[in-house]
C-alpha positions in Angstrom: 0.0 0.0 0.0 1.2 3.5 -0.8 0.4 6.7 1.1 -3.3 7.5 1.4 -3.3 10.3 -1.2 -1.9 8.2 -3.9 -3.9 5.0 -3.8 -7.2 4.4 -5.5 -10.3 3.0 -3.8 -12.8 0.5 -5.4 -16.1 1.7 -3.9 -19.1 1.1 -6.1 -22.4 2.7 -5.1 -25.9 2.8 -6.4 -28.4 5.6 -6.7 -31.1 4.4 -4.4 -30.3 0.8 -5.3 -27.8 -1.7 -4.1 -24.0 -1.5 -4.2 -21.8 -4.5 -4.9 -21.6 -5.0 -1.1 -25.4 -5.4 -0.9 -26.1 -2.1 0.8 -28.7 0.4 -0.6 -27.3 3.7 -1.5 -28.7 7.2 -2.1 -26.8 10.5 -1.7 -23.9 12.9 -2.3 -22.3 15.8 -0.6 -23.5 19.3 0.4 -21.6 22.4 -0.4 -19.7 23.5 2.7 -19.3 27.2 3.5 -20.8 28.5 0.3 -23.1 31.5 0.8 -26.7 30.5 -0.1 -27.4 33.4 -2.5 -24.1 33.1 -4.4 -24.5 29.3 -4.7 -28.1 29.6 -6.0 -27.1 32.2 -8.6 -24.1 30.1 -9.7 -26.3 27.0 -9.8 -28.8 28.7 -12.1 -25.9 29.8 -14.4 -24.4 26.3 -14.5 -27.8 24.7 -15.2 -28.3 27.0 -18.2 -24.8 26.4 -19.4 -25.4 22.6 -19.0 -28.5 22.7 -21.1 -26.7 24.6 -23.9 -23.6 22.3 -23.8 -25.7 19.1 -23.9 -27.9 20.4 -26.7 -24.8 21.3 -28.8 -23.0 18.1 -28.0 -26.0 16.0 -28.9 -26.4 17.7 -32.2 -22.7 17.7 -33.4 -20.9 15.4 -30.9 -18.2 18.1 -30.7 -14.8 16.8 -29.4 -14.6 19.7 -27.0 -17.9 21.1 -25.9 -16.6 24.5 -24.9 -14.5 26.3 -22.3 -15.6 25.8 -18.8 -17.4 22.5 -19.5 -16.4 20.3 -16.6 -17.6 16.7 -16.3 -17.1 14.6 -13.2 -17.2 11.0 -14.6 -17.8 9.4 -11.2 -20.2 10.6 -8.5 -22.3 8.6 -6.1 -25.6 9.1 -4.2 -24.8 7.7 -0.8 -26.8 8.2 2.4 -25.1 8.4 5.8 -26.8 5.3 7.0 -25.8 3.2 4.0 -22.3 4.5 4.0 -22.0 3.4 7.6 -23.2 -0.1 6.5 -20.7 -0.2 3.7 -17.9 0.9 5.9 -18.8 -1.7 8.5 -17.5 -4.5 6.2 -14.1 -5.6 7.3 -12.3 -5.0 3.9 -13.7 -1.4 3.7 -13.0 -0.2 7.3 -11.1 3.0 7.3 -11.6 3.8 3.7 -13.3 7.1 4.5 -10.4 8.2 6.6 -7.9 6.8 4.1 -9.4 9.0 1.3 -10.5 11.9 3.6 -14.1 11.4 2.4 -16.7 14.1 2.5 -18.6 14.1 5.8 -22.0 15.2 4.4 -24.0 13.0 2.1 -27.5 13.4 0.7 -29.8 13.2 -2.4 -29.2 14.6 -5.9 -29.8 18.1 -4.7 -26.8 17.9 -2.3 -24.5 16.7 -5.1 -25.8 19.5 -7.3 -24.9 22.0 -4.6 -21.3 20.9 -4.7 -21.3 20.8 -8.5 -22.7 24.4 -8.6 -20.2 25.7 -6.1 -17.3 24.2 -8.1 -18.5 24.9 -11.6 -19.1 21.3 -12.6 -21.5 21.0 -15.5 -22.4 17.3 -15.4 -21.8 14.4 -13.1 -22.0 10.7 -14.1 -23.8 8.9 -11.3 -22.6 5.4 -10.6 -25.5 3.1 -9.8 -26.1 -0.7 -10.1 -27.7 -2.2 -13.2 -31.0 -2.8 -11.3 -33.3 -0.3 -9.7 -30.4 1.9 -8.8 -29.9 2.8 -12.4 -33.6 3.6 -12.9 -33.6 5.9 -10.0 -30.4 7.6 -11.2 -32.0 8.0 -14.6 -35.0 9.6 -12.9 -32.7 12.2 -11.3 -31.1 12.8 -14.7 -34.5 13.5 -16.2 -35.4 15.8 -13.3 -32.2 17.8 -13.8 -31.5 17.8 -17.6 -27.9 18.1 -18.5 -26.7 17.8 -14.9 -26.6 14.0 -14.5 -25.8 11.1 -16.7 -25.8 7.5 -15.5 -23.3 4.6 -15.4 -24.6 1.1 -14.4 -22.2 -1.1 -12.4 -22.2 -4.9 -12.7 -22.9 -6.4 -9.2 -23.6 -10.0 -10.2 -21.5 -11.3 -13.1 -22.9 -14.8 -12.7 -26.0 -13.6 -14.6 -24.6 -12.5 -17.9 -27.8 -12.9 -19.9 -29.8 -10.8 -17.4 -27.0 -8.1 -17.4 -27.2 -7.9 -21.2 -30.9 -7.5 -21.1 -30.6 -4.8 -18.5 -28.1 -2.9 -20.6 -30.3 -3.0 -23.7 -33.3 -1.8 -21.7 -31.4 1.0 -19.9 -29.7 2.1 -23.2 -33.1 3.2 -24.5 -32.5 6.3 -22.4 -29.7 8.4 -23.8 -28.7 9.5 -20.3 -27.4 6.0 -19.7 -23.9 6.3 -21.0 -21.6 3.8 -19.4 -21.3 0.3 -17.9 -18.9 -0.3 -15.0 -16.9 -3.5 -14.3 -15.6 -3.4 -10.7 -13.8 -6.7 -10.3 -12.6 -6.6 -6.7 -16.2 -5.9 -5.6 -17.7 -8.9 -7.5 -14.8 -11.5 -7.5 -14.9 -11.8 -11.3 -11.7 -10.7 -13.1 -11.6 -8.1 -15.8 -11.2 -10.8 -18.5 -13.6 -13.3 -16.9 -15.7 -14.9 -19.7 -18.8 -14.0 -17.8 -18.2 -10.4 -18.7 -17.8 -11.1 -22.4 -21.6 -10.9 -23.3 -21.6 -7.6 -21.6 -18.6 -6.3 -23.5 -20.2 -7.5 -26.7 -23.5 -5.7 -26.2 -21.6 -2.5 -25.2 -19.5 -2.7 -28.3 -22.6 -3.2 -30.4 -24.5 -0.2 -28.8 -21.4 2.0 -28.7 -21.6 2.3 -24.9 -18.2 2.8 -23.2 -17.2 0.4 -20.4 -15.4 1.7 -17.3 -13.1 -0.9 -15.8 -11.5 -0.5 -12.4 -7.7 -1.2 -12.7 -4.8 -1.0 -10.3 -4.3 -1.6 -6.6 -7.6 -0.8 -4.9 -8.2 0.9 -1.5 -10.2 -2.0 0.1 -8.1 -4.8 1.7 -8.8 -7.3 -1.1 -6.8 -9.1 -3.7 -5.9 -6.7 -6.5 -4.9 -9.3 -9.1 -8.5 -9.4 -10.4 -8.1 -6.0 -11.9 -4.5 -6.0 -13.0 -4.2 -3.8 -16.1 -2.6 -6.7 -18.0 -6.1 -8.3 -18.2 -7.2 -5.3 -20.4 -5.3 -6.8 -23.3 -7.7 -9.7 -23.7 -10.7 -7.3 -23.7 -9.1 -4.8 -26.1 -8.0 -7.6 -28.5 -11.3 -9.5 -28.4 -13.5 -6.3 -28.7 -11.5 -3.9 -30.9 -14.4 -1.4 -31.3 -15.2 -1.2 -27.6 -14.4 2.0 -25.8 -12.7 1.2 -22.5 -12.0 3.7 -19.7 -9.7 2.5 -17.0 -11.0 3.8 -13.7 -9.2 4.7 -10.4 -5.9 5.6 -12.1 -4.4 2.1 -12.4 -1.7 3.0 -9.9 1.1 1.8 -9.8 0.9 0.7 -13.5 0.7 4.1 -15.2 3.6 3.3 -17.5 2.0 0.1 -18.7 -1.3 1.8 -19.3 0.4 4.6 -21.3 1.9 1.9 -23.5 -1.5 0.3 -23.9 -3.1 3.6 -24.8 -0.4 4.1 -27.5 -1.5 0.8 -29.0 -5.2 1.0 -28.6 -7.0 4.1 -29.7 -10.2 3.2 -27.8 -8.5 2.9 -24.4 -8.7 5.8 -22.0 -7.7 6.3 -18.3 -9.3 8.3 -15.5 -8.1 9.6 -12.2 -11.2 8.7 -10.2 -10.7 8.0 -6.5 -7.1 9.2 -6.9 -5.4 12.4 -5.8 -4.4 14.4 -9.0 -1.6 16.0 -6.9 0.2 12.6 -7.1 -0.3 11.8 -10.7 2.8 10.3 -12.4 4.9 13.0 -13.9 5.4 11.0 -17.1 1.7 10.6 -17.4 1.3 14.4 -17.2 3.8 14.7 -20.1 1.7 12.1 -22.0 -1.4 14.2 -21.3 0.3 17.4 -22.6 1.6 15.8 -25.8 -0.1 16.7 -29.1 -0.6 13.0 -29.9 -2.1 11.7 -26.7 -3.8 14.7 -25.0 -7.4 13.9 -24.2 -6.8 10.3 -23.3 -7.0 10.8 -19.5 -10.3 12.0 -18.0 -11.0 13.7 -14.7 -13.4 12.3 -12.1 -13.7 12.4 -8.3 -15.7 9.5 -6.8 -17.6 12.0 -4.7 -18.3 11.6 -1.7 -15.7 8.9 -1.1 -13.0 11.0 -2.7 -14.3 14.6 -2.3 -15.0 16.4 -5.6 -13.8 19.7 -4.1 -10.4 18.3 -3.3 -10.1 16.4 -6.6 -11.0 19.3 -8.8 -8.9 21.8 -7.0 -5.9 19.6 -7.4 -6.8 18.8 -11.0 -7.0 22.5 -11.9 -3.5 23.0 -10.5 -1.8 20.4 -12.8 0.8 21.7 -15.2 -1.3 21.2 -18.3 -1.6 23.5 -21.3 -5.1 25.1 -21.8 -6.2 22.6 -24.5 -5.0 19.5 -22.5 -6.7 20.9 -19.4 -10.0 21.4 -21.3 -9.9 17.9 -22.6 -9.0 16.4 -19.2 -11.7 18.2 -17.3 -14.6 17.6 -19.6 -13.9 17.8 -23.4 -13.1 14.1 -23.8 -15.9 13.0 -21.5 -18.4 15.0 -23.4 -17.3 13.3 -26.6 -17.3 9.8 -25.2 -20.5 10.1 -23.2 -22.8 12.0 -25.5 -25.3 9.5 -27.1 -27.7 10.2 -29.8 -31.3 9.6 -28.6 -32.9 6.4 -30.0 -36.4 6.8 -31.5 -39.0 7.1 -28.9 -36.5 7.4 -26.1 -36.9 10.2 -23.4 -34.6 13.2 -24.0 -31.5 13.4 -21.8 
């Protein structure tokens, strides 16, 4: 284990549904210390900007949606009660202290308050593929442009059911990603039970987020060693894969993979941007590979406020920073509505 600030955590959560640990989840983090009037005015401005950005991105799928478009690709709705239940599991004890997690959690409105304070346009809510995803999609519908939804696999032993769920959820264009979190389910990244899921996501052009690297919980990390990505990338050449939770300490390996596979991306979720590998920062600043690493927090487990503050302080040029904070995410996670589907 490395020092707390530089190690990722593997903490799936559902929006009002069940996490991989079996606990029901539902909340976020309230803005701390922000004046009410200022926060409200800023929130209205961010909401208007979000609607404009999403409308433009949907119409032309612009690679960069525009200056100031910030997308957090991993947020969670986690109640205090259910966070306590999750943290009571032996392998998860101390994770909140380890990551200096946000103390306040609540419903979508609480997450929006933090987003508005920080100028975050859109958050991608991680839920399970069951009722949690449906409840997260309801929040996305209630707040157009502010939330998108990622569905996490919690039971890999039911691949046919998982495929059916993805097809059903994909009818809503706000459903933009499937997550594979191996240390939470016990099924490795390249487990054959994931293959039907990878296949349907490739078919529907839905990116798959795959947790890689050494996780925060005290579990065996070999299930999500980045080497296993090779099987997935070779067997599903058109599948977009986003490595989640930074993949530390395998950044050099992941950079080599990204040089080989144009559909592989990496994200710094649940990881302190302050401790990002200096060679990775050079990679992100390069004219060839800028835009291949995405920002995300894992709010409230890894606080959005801390993550974004550190991200904005990274030595990236303006174009690289714009792509890192939201431009690439807007490109990858903007889906064209299917006929008859509700608007995002």
